[in-house]
C-alpha positions as CSV (number, residue, x, y, z in Angstrom):
1,M,244.4,151.4,140.9
2,S,247.4,151.1,138.6
3,S,248.3,147.9,136.8
4,I,251.9,148.7,137.4
5,K,253.7,147.8,140.6
6,I,257.2,149.3,141.1
7,R,259.8,148.5,143.7
8,T,263.2,150.3,143.9
9,K,266.2,149.4,146.0
10,R,269.6,151.1,146.3
11,L,272.6,148.7,145.6
12,N,276.0,150.5,146.1
13,N,276.1,153.1,143.3
14,Q,273.1,151.7,141.4
15,T,269.3,151.5,141.8
16,Q,267.4,148.3,141.1
17,I,264.0,149.0,139.5
18,R,261.6,146.1,139.5
19,T,258.2,146.2,138.0
20,L,255.3,143.8,137.6
21,I,252.5,144.8,135.1
22,T,249.1,143.2,135.2
23,H,248.2,142.7,131.5
24,P,246.7,139.7,129.5
25,M,249.4,140.0,126.8
26,E,247.3,138.0,124.2
27,N,249.1,137.4,120.9
28,G,245.9,136.8,118.8
29,R,246.8,133.2,118.0
30,N,245.4,131.5,121.2
31,R,242.0,129.9,121.3
32,D,239.4,129.9,124.1
33,K,237.3,126.9,125.3
34,Q,234.9,127.3,122.4
35,N,237.9,127.1,119.9
36,Q,237.5,130.8,119.0
37,L,240.5,132.9,118.5
38,I,241.2,135.3,121.4
39,P,241.8,138.8,119.9
40,A,245.3,140.3,120.2
41,H,245.8,142.5,123.3
42,H,249.3,143.2,124.2
43,I,251.6,146.1,125.4
44,Q,253.3,147.8,122.5
45,E,255.5,150.3,124.2
46,L,256.9,150.5,127.7
47,W,259.1,153.4,129.0
48,V,260.8,154.3,132.2
49,E,261.6,157.9,133.3
50,H,264.0,159.0,136.0
51,N,263.2,162.5,137.3
52,Q,261.1,163.1,134.2
53,T,263.9,162.1,131.8
54,K,263.2,159.0,129.7
55,I,265.9,156.5,130.3
56,I,264.4,153.3,128.8
57,N,262.1,152.8,125.8
58,C,261.0,149.2,124.9
59,N,259.0,148.3,121.8
60,M,257.2,145.0,122.6
61,A,254.9,142.6,120.9
62,G,252.5,139.8,121.8
63,S,255.1,137.1,122.4
64,I,255.8,138.3,126.0
65,S,254.1,136.4,128.8
66,K,251.0,137.4,130.7
67,N,251.6,139.8,133.6
68,P,255.2,140.7,132.5
69,Y,258.0,141.3,135.1
70,F,260.9,143.6,134.3
71,D,264.1,144.3,136.3
72,F,266.4,147.2,135.4
73,L,269.6,148.6,137.0
74,L,270.0,152.4,136.9
75,N,273.5,153.7,137.3
76,G,273.1,156.3,140.1
77,G,269.8,157.4,141.4
78,N,269.4,159.0,144.9
79,S,267.0,158.7,147.7
80,G,264.0,160.9,146.8
81,D,264.4,160.6,143.0
82,E,261.3,159.8,141.0
83,I,260.8,156.7,138.8
84,T,257.9,156.7,136.4
85,I,256.9,153.7,134.4
86,S,254.3,153.9,131.6
87,W,252.9,151.7,128.9
88,N,250.4,151.7,126.0
89,D,248.9,148.7,124.3
90,N,247.5,147.8,120.8
91,L,243.9,148.6,121.9
92,G,244.8,152.2,123.0
93,N,244.9,151.6,126.7
94,T,247.6,153.3,128.8
95,D,248.8,153.3,132.4
96,T,251.4,155.1,134.4
97,N,252.7,154.7,137.9
98,T,255.4,156.6,139.8
99,S,257.6,155.6,142.7
100,I,260.1,157.4,144.9
101,I,263.5,155.8,145.5
102,K,263.9,155.2,149.2
């Protein structure tokens, strides 16, 4: 099961793309209950593709909150078009999910 949830909605001549990503987003400066540092674990890069063409590329760091939510507006987009969202993190983990615009 993917860590990425995608919702799309047509709004006039635009498409709203909303995504929620399940990820701990630890910055490496927080401490656990035993006062030990929690190792850094955060998304480094997020990208969005529309019909296999990259339209957004975000370079991120550990200062983004746990389980980040993103909302984008795409000019255009038609019913049946494919939206793919992918990420990779500082530990080498990756995930990808695809949604079809309704």
